[in-house]
C-alpha positions as CSV (number, residue, x, y, z in Angstrom):
1,M,-24.8,-13.3,22.7
2,S,-22.8,-15.1,20.1
3,L,-21.6,-13.6,16.8
4,E,-22.8,-15.2,13.6
5,I,-20.9,-14.6,10.4
6,Q,-23.0,-14.5,7.2
7,T,-22.7,-17.7,5.1
8,T,-23.6,-18.2,1.5
9,R,-23.0,-20.8,-1.2
10,L,-21.2,-19.3,-4.2
11,T,-23.7,-21.0,-6.5
12,N,-26.6,-19.2,-4.7
13,L,-25.2,-15.8,-5.6
14,S,-26.7,-14.1,-8.6
15,S,-24.3,-12.6,-11.1
16,E,-25.1,-9.2,-9.8
17,Q,-24.5,-10.2,-6.2
18,A,-21.2,-11.8,-7.1
19,R,-20.2,-8.7,-9.0
20,R,-21.0,-6.3,-6.1
21,L,-19.1,-8.6,-3.7
22,V,-15.9,-8.7,-5.8
23,R,-16.0,-5.3,-7.4
24,R,-15.9,-3.4,-4.1
25,S,-13.8,-0.2,-4.1
26,A,-10.9,1.2,-2.1
27,V,-12.0,4.7,-3.0
28,A,-13.8,6.8,-0.3
29,S,-17.4,7.8,-0.5
30,A,-18.5,11.1,-2.1
31,Q,-19.1,12.6,1.4
32,V,-15.6,11.8,2.6
33,H,-14.1,13.0,-0.7
34,R,-15.9,16.4,-0.4
35,A,-14.6,16.8,3.2
36,A,-11.1,15.8,2.2
37,Q,-11.2,18.2,-0.8
38,A,-12.2,21.1,1.5
39,I,-9.3,20.3,3.8
40,C,-6.8,20.0,0.9
41,D,-8.0,23.3,-0.6
42,A,-7.6,25.1,2.8
43,V,-4.1,23.8,3.3
44,R,-3.1,24.6,-0.3
45,T,-4.1,28.2,0.1
46,G,-3.7,28.7,3.9
47,G,-0.4,26.9,4.6
48,D,0.7,26.5,8.1
49,E,-2.3,28.3,9.6
50,A,-4.8,26.1,7.8
51,L,-2.8,23.0,8.7
52,A,-2.9,23.9,12.4
53,A,-6.6,24.7,12.3
54,A,-7.4,21.4,10.6
55,G,-5.3,19.5,13.2
56,A,-7.1,21.3,16.1
57,S,-10.5,20.6,14.7
58,F,-9.8,16.9,14.7
59,G,-8.5,16.8,18.3
60,G,-4.8,17.3,17.7
61,G,-3.0,18.4,20.8
62,R,0.1,19.9,19.2
63,T,0.5,23.4,17.9
64,D,3.9,23.0,16.2
65,P,4.0,19.8,14.1
66,S,7.8,19.6,13.9
67,V,9.2,16.6,15.8
68,M,12.7,17.3,17.2
69,H,15.6,14.9,16.8
70,A,15.9,15.0,20.6
71,E,12.4,13.6,21.0
72,M,13.3,10.6,18.8
73,K,16.6,10.0,20.6
74,S,15.0,10.2,24.0
75,A,12.4,7.7,23.0
76,W,15.1,5.3,21.6
77,D,17.2,5.7,24.8
78,A,14.1,4.7,26.9
79,T,13.1,1.7,24.7
80,N,13.8,-1.6,26.3
81,D,16.1,-4.3,24.7
82,E,13.2,-6.5,23.7
83,I,11.5,-3.9,21.6
84,R,14.9,-2.7,20.2
85,D,15.7,-6.2,19.1
86,A,12.3,-6.6,17.4
87,I,12.8,-3.3,15.6
88,E,16.3,-4.3,14.5
89,E,15.2,-7.7,13.1
90,S,12.2,-6.2,11.3
91,I,14.5,-3.5,9.7
92,R,17.1,-6.1,8.8
93,N,14.7,-8.4,7.0
94,V,12.8,-5.6,5.2
95,E,16.2,-4.2,4.0
96,F,17.4,-7.6,2.9
97,F,14.3,-8.2,0.7
98,H,14.0,-4.7,-0.7
99,S,17.6,-4.0,-1.4
100,R,17.6,-7.0,-3.8
101,Q,14.7,-5.4,-5.8
102,R,16.9,-2.6,-7.1
103,P,16.1,-2.2,-10.8
104,T,18.7,-2.9,-13.4
105,D,19.3,-0.6,-16.3
106,L,18.6,-1.9,-19.8
107,T,20.3,-1.2,-23.2
108,V,18.9,-2.6,-26.5
109,E,19.6,-2.0,-30.2
110,P,16.5,-3.0,-32.1
111,V,18.0,-1.7,-35.4
112,P,21.8,-1.2,-36.0
113,G,22.5,2.4,-35.1
114,V,19.4,2.8,-33.0
115,R,20.1,2.5,-29.3
116,I,17.6,2.7,-26.4
117,D,18.7,2.9,-22.8
118,R,16.2,2.4,-19.9
119,K,17.6,4.0,-16.8
120,W,16.3,4.2,-13.2
121,S,16.9,6.9,-10.7
122,A,15.7,7.3,-7.1
123,L,13.2,10.0,-6.3
124,G,14.4,13.3,-4.8
125,S,11.9,13.3,-1.9
126,V,9.2,11.1,-0.5
127,G,6.6,11.6,2.3
128,A,5.8,8.5,4.4
129,Y,2.4,8.7,6.0
130,I,2.1,6.6,9.1
131,P,-1.3,6.1,10.8
132,G,-1.4,7.1,14.4
133,G,-3.3,8.9,17.1
134,K,-5.4,6.2,18.7
135,A,-2.9,3.4,17.7
136,A,0.7,3.3,16.7
137,Y,2.3,1.5,13.7
138,P,6.1,1.5,13.9
139,S,5.9,-1.5,11.5
140,S,4.4,0.8,8.8
141,L,7.3,3.3,9.4
142,I,9.7,0.5,8.7
143,M,7.8,-0.7,5.6
144,T,7.9,2.8,4.0
145,V,11.2,4.2,5.1
146,V,13.5,1.2,4.7
147,P,12.6,0.8,0.9
148,A,13.1,4.5,0.4
149,L,16.5,4.3,2.0
150,A,17.4,1.2,0.0
151,A,16.4,3.1,-3.2
152,G,18.6,6.0,-2.3
153,V,15.8,8.6,-1.9
154,G,17.4,12.0,-1.1
155,R,14.9,13.4,1.4
156,I,12.5,11.3,3.5
157,V,9.7,13.1,5.4
158,V,7.6,11.2,7.9
159,A,4.1,12.4,8.9
160,S,2.1,10.8,11.7
161,P,-0.7,12.2,13.9
162,A,-0.1,12.9,17.5
163,M,-2.2,11.6,20.4
164,A,-4.7,13.8,22.0
165,D,-2.1,15.1,24.5
166,G,0.2,16.1,21.7
167,R,2.7,13.2,22.2
168,I,3.7,10.7,19.5
169,D,3.9,7.1,20.4
170,P,7.4,6.4,21.9
171,T,7.9,3.2,19.9
172,L,7.2,5.1,16.7
173,L,9.7,7.8,17.7
174,A,12.3,5.3,18.7
175,T,11.9,3.5,15.3
176,A,12.2,6.8,13.5
177,Y,15.5,7.5,15.4
178,R,16.8,4.0,14.5
179,L,16.0,4.6,10.8
180,G,17.8,7.9,10.8
181,V,14.8,10.0,10.1
182,T,15.7,13.7,10.1
183,E,12.4,15.3,9.1
184,M,9.2,14.3,10.9
185,Y,5.9,16.1,11.6
186,A,3.1,15.3,14.1
187,M,0.3,15.7,11.6
188,G,-2.3,13.4,10.2
189,G,-5.4,13.0,8.1
190,A,-6.1,14.8,4.8
191,Q,-4.3,17.9,6.1
192,A,-1.0,16.0,6.4
193,V,-1.3,14.7,2.8
194,A,-2.0,18.2,1.6
195,A,0.9,19.7,3.4
196,L,3.2,17.0,2.0
197,A,1.9,17.5,-1.5
198,Y,1.5,21.3,-1.7
199,G,4.0,22.4,0.9
200,T,3.5,25.1,3.5
201,E,5.6,28.0,4.8
202,S,7.5,25.5,7.0
203,I,7.2,22.2,5.1
204,R,8.7,21.7,1.7
205,P,6.6,19.6,-0.7
206,V,7.6,16.0,-1.7
207,D,7.6,14.2,-5.0
208,K,5.6,11.2,-3.8
209,I,3.5,10.1,-0.8
210,V,3.4,6.5,0.4
211,G,1.8,4.7,3.2
212,P,-1.6,3.5,4.4
213,G,-4.3,5.7,6.1
214,N,-8.0,6.0,6.7
215,A,-10.7,7.0,4.2
216,Y,-9.8,10.7,4.5
217,V,-6.1,10.0,3.9
218,T,-6.9,7.9,0.9
219,A,-9.3,10.5,-0.5
220,A,-6.7,13.2,-0.1
221,K,-4.0,11.1,-1.8
222,L,-6.3,10.9,-4.8
223,I,-7.0,14.6,-4.7
224,V,-3.3,15.6,-4.8
225,L,-2.4,13.1,-7.4
226,G,-2.1,15.7,-10.2
227,V,0.5,17.5,-8.1
228,C,2.3,14.7,-6.3
229,A,2.6,11.0,-7.0
230,I,1.2,8.4,-4.7
231,D,1.8,4.7,-4.1
232,M,-1.8,3.5,-4.1
233,P,-5.3,4.3,-2.7
234,A,-5.3,2.0,0.4
235,G,-8.7,1.1,1.8
236,P,-9.6,-0.9,4.8
237,S,-7.4,-3.9,5.5
238,E,-8.8,-7.2,4.3
239,V,-8.2,-11.0,4.4
240,L,-9.5,-14.0,2.4
241,V,-8.7,-17.5,3.7
242,I,-9.0,-20.5,1.4
243,A,-9.4,-23.7,3.5
244,D,-10.5,-27.3,3.1
245,G,-11.2,-30.0,5.6
246,S,-7.5,-30.5,6.4
247,A,-7.3,-27.0,8.0
248,D,-7.2,-26.4,11.7
249,P,-10.4,-24.4,12.4
250,E,-8.7,-22.4,15.3
251,M,-5.9,-21.4,12.9
252,V,-8.5,-20.2,10.4
253,A,-10.3,-18.3,13.1
254,V,-7.3,-16.4,14.3
255,D,-6.2,-15.6,10.7
256,L,-9.6,-14.0,10.1
257,L,-9.4,-12.1,13.4
258,C,-5.9,-10.8,13.0
259,Q,-6.9,-8.7,10.0
260,A,-10.4,-7.9,11.0
261,E,-9.1,-6.2,14.2
262,H,-7.6,-3.4,12.1
263,G,-11.0,-1.6,11.9
264,P,-14.8,-2.0,11.7
265,D,-14.7,-1.8,7.9
266,S,-12.2,-4.6,7.4
267,P,-13.6,-7.5,5.3
268,A,-12.7,-11.0,6.5
269,L,-13.7,-13.9,4.1
270,L,-13.5,-17.6,4.5
271,V,-13.8,-19.6,1.3
272,T,-14.1,-23.3,2.0
273,T,-15.2,-26.6,0.6
274,D,-16.1,-27.9,4.1
275,E,-19.3,-26.6,5.8
276,S,-18.4,-28.3,9.1
277,L,-15.0,-26.5,9.1
278,A,-16.9,-23.2,8.7
279,R,-19.1,-24.0,11.7
280,K,-16.1,-24.8,13.9
281,V,-14.3,-21.6,12.8
282,G,-17.4,-19.7,14.0
283,E,-17.2,-21.5,17.3
284,H,-13.6,-20.6,17.8
285,I,-14.2,-17.0,16.9
286,N,-16.9,-16.7,19.5
287,R,-14.6,-18.4,22.1
288,L,-11.6,-16.1,21.3
289,L,-13.4,-12.8,20.8
290,P,-13.9,-12.0,24.5
291,Q,-10.2,-12.5,25.2
292,L,-9.1,-9.9,22.6
293,D,-8.3,-6.2,23.3
294,R,-10.1,-5.0,20.2
295,R,-13.2,-7.2,20.6
296,E,-15.7,-4.4,19.9
297,I,-14.0,-3.5,16.6
298,L,-13.8,-7.2,15.7
299,A,-17.4,-7.7,16.4
300,Q,-18.4,-4.8,14.2
301,A,-16.0,-5.9,11.4
302,L,-17.2,-9.5,11.4
303,T,-20.9,-8.6,11.6
304,R,-20.7,-6.1,8.8
305,H,-18.0,-7.5,6.6
306,G,-17.4,-11.1,7.6
307,L,-18.5,-13.7,5.1
308,V,-18.2,-17.5,4.6
309,V,-18.4,-18.6,1.0
310,L,-19.1,-22.3,0.5
311,V,-17.7,-23.8,-2.7
312,E,-17.6,-27.3,-4.3
313,T,-13.9,-27.4,-5.1
314,I,-10.7,-25.6,-4.2
315,S,-10.4,-24.7,-7.9
316,E,-13.6,-22.7,-7.4
317,A,-12.2,-21.1,-4.3
318,V,-9.0,-20.1,-6.2
319,A,-11.1,-18.6,-9.0
320,F,-13.2,-16.6,-6.6
321,A,-10.0,-15.4,-4.8
322,N,-8.6,-14.2,-8.2
323,D,-11.9,-12.3,-8.8
324,Y,-11.9,-10.8,-5.3
325,A,-8.2,-9.8,-5.4
326,A,-7.8,-9.5,-1.6
327,E,-5.0,-7.6,0.2
328,H,-4.1,-10.7,2.1
329,V,-4.8,-14.3,1.0
330,T,-4.1,-17.3,3.2
331,V,-4.1,-20.8,1.8
332,L,-4.7,-23.6,4.3
333,T,-5.4,-26.6,2.2
334,E,-4.0,-30.1,1.7
335,R,-2.0,-28.9,-1.2
336,S,-1.4,-25.3,-0.1
337,A,1.7,-24.6,-2.3
338,H,0.1,-26.1,-5.4
339,D,-3.2,-24.1,-4.8
340,A,-1.3,-20.9,-4.0
341,D,0.5,-21.1,-7.3
342,S,-2.8,-20.6,-9.1
343,I,-3.6,-17.3,-7.3
344,T,-2.7,-14.4,-9.5
345,S,-4.5,-11.5,-7.9
346,A,-3.5,-10.8,-4.3
347,G,-1.4,-8.3,-2.4
348,S,0.4,-10.9,-0.3
349,I,-0.2,-14.7,-0.1
350,Y,0.5,-16.8,2.9
351,V,1.0,-20.5,2.2
352,G,0.4,-23.3,4.7
353,H,-0.2,-23.4,8.4
354,W,3.3,-22.1,9.3
355,S,2.7,-18.8,7.5
356,P,0.5,-16.5,9.5
357,E,-0.4,-13.0,8.1
358,A,1.2,-11.4,11.1
359,A,4.6,-12.7,10.0
360,G,4.4,-10.6,6.9
361,D,3.0,-7.7,8.8
362,Y,6.1,-7.5,11.0
363,A,9.0,-9.7,10.4
364,T,9.5,-11.7,7.1
365,G,10.8,-8.7,5.2
366,A,8.0,-8.6,2.7
367,N,6.1,-5.3,2.5
368,H,2.8,-4.9,4.3
369,V,1.7,-1.8,2.4
370,L,-0.6,-3.6,-0.1
371,P,-3.3,-2.9,-2.6
372,T,-6.9,-3.2,-1.2
373,G,-10.4,-3.0,-2.5
374,G,-9.7,-5.3,-5.5
375,L,-6.8,-3.2,-6.7
376,A,-4.5,-6.2,-6.4
377,R,-5.8,-7.1,-9.9
378,S,-3.7,-4.3,-11.3
379,M,-1.4,-2.8,-8.6
380,N,1.6,-4.1,-6.6
381,P,2.8,-4.3,-3.0
382,L,5.0,-1.3,-2.1
383,G,8.5,-2.0,-3.4
384,I,11.7,-0.3,-4.3
385,E,10.5,0.7,-7.7
386,D,7.9,2.9,-6.0
387,F,10.7,5.1,-4.9
388,G,12.2,5.9,-8.3
389,T,11.4,6.6,-11.9
390,W,12.5,5.2,-15.3
391,R,13.6,7.3,-18.2
392,Q,14.3,6.4,-21.8
393,V,17.4,7.6,-23.6
394,Q,17.5,7.2,-27.4
395,T,20.7,7.6,-29.4
396,L,20.8,7.3,-33.2
397,T,23.6,7.3,-35.7
398,E,23.2,8.5,-39.2
399,S,22.8,5.0,-40.5
400,G,20.3,4.2,-37.8
401,L,18.2,7.2,-38.7
402,R,18.3,6.4,-42.4
403,A,17.2,2.8,-41.7
404,I,14.0,3.9,-39.9
405,A,13.3,7.2,-41.8
406,P,10.8,5.7,-44.2
407,T,8.7,4.4,-41.3
408,I,8.8,7.7,-39.5
409,S,7.9,9.6,-42.7
410,T,5.0,7.3,-43.6
411,L,3.4,7.3,-40.1
412,A,3.9,11.0,-39.6
413,T,2.3,11.8,-42.9
414,A,-0.6,9.4,-42.1
415,E,-1.2,11.3,-38.8
416,G,-0.9,14.7,-40.5
417,L,2.1,15.7,-38.5
418,T,4.3,17.2,-41.2
419,A,6.8,18.8,-38.8
420,H,7.6,15.4,-37.4
421,R,8.5,14.2,-40.9
422,L,10.5,17.4,-41.5
423,S,12.6,16.8,-38.4
424,V,13.9,13.7,-40.1
425,D,14.2,15.2,-43.6
426,V,16.4,18.1,-42.5
427,R,18.8,15.8,-40.8
428,L,19.2,13.6,-43.9
429,R,20.0,16.5,-46.3
430,P,23.5,16.2,-47.8
431,S,24.6,19.4,-46.1
432,V,24.0,18.0,-42.6
433,R,27.1,16.5,-41.0
């Protein structure tokens, strides 16, 4: 039986239907949030014992979450040259891109004698959450740890769930060894986030948690936000392809498939001016689907969350893409570079037929930890600034303070904050030197 992706014309959508489509959410359901809250509360109060109990209840096969350095080294030693070379190139390119993002301090003097410095410092500690268990994502380890290293983070902690037999994927361990990871725990889900944020008897808390995860991980990250910073709430992976009649339909099909295979909740949208292209894309998807390892997941994702949106012009497609704000946007049009320049809301944009999303997932050096669920309207891809903080330093001379004192006094009085005004007055008394 062939799979049929839902198709609609943009002009046929009511304003409410269009709003629901683009204003989706990366935030977990209330039921998931309640479950994550219970787990976080248990780990916060119960420490290691609660962490172990939560891991066991979800099928974890490991009683001690600590991953020994010897495990990582053994995995690296057993890794073949082909995989080693791929790990090396991915690390090299990610380091190249992210090391050039390092922030530059700023000094300004808006008024003579009034100096403001803006200074950046790396975080003291970061927890990198790496999805695992049924699948392994060494690429996500690279995308989170390499920027942290480039930023100069003092302590980097890696958390990733073990498989049912208690082992961690060998390629993930090998990558951790190559990156110089010294603190790693075989733990996942909301309990891992809670352990990183609150700490336990054996795990020290971190300043910030980064990395993608499932709905429970995302919910837990939002729950601990008052105690520990996070990068973003990352929902299901998603892709939006803009294509016209010049696009290769097979290429469009595989670009939709390569993100939809992440999970049954992954949206995959084709926005096109060409209805015949859409039909051919559907034919290629049905031809390719039986050949793919994750065909059952793909079928669920495309049936539930696949959509073809027919538009009259590429300008309409771009406008829709900006409203939708997808994690990944691929532009396969006659004027791909020109059209991509008009896209302002997207996690990562792939321009032209030589730019598959998989390149960014693994090897270009761009980060693949990206905002989802429409958050690309206001949030950024993971970058080096996520691993540090800015502080403001203000230094005034006597003449500088005298120059702005009337403004301070007037505004402080208007707000009824007389102690603010007094803090200036006492400094400007003749007796003060």
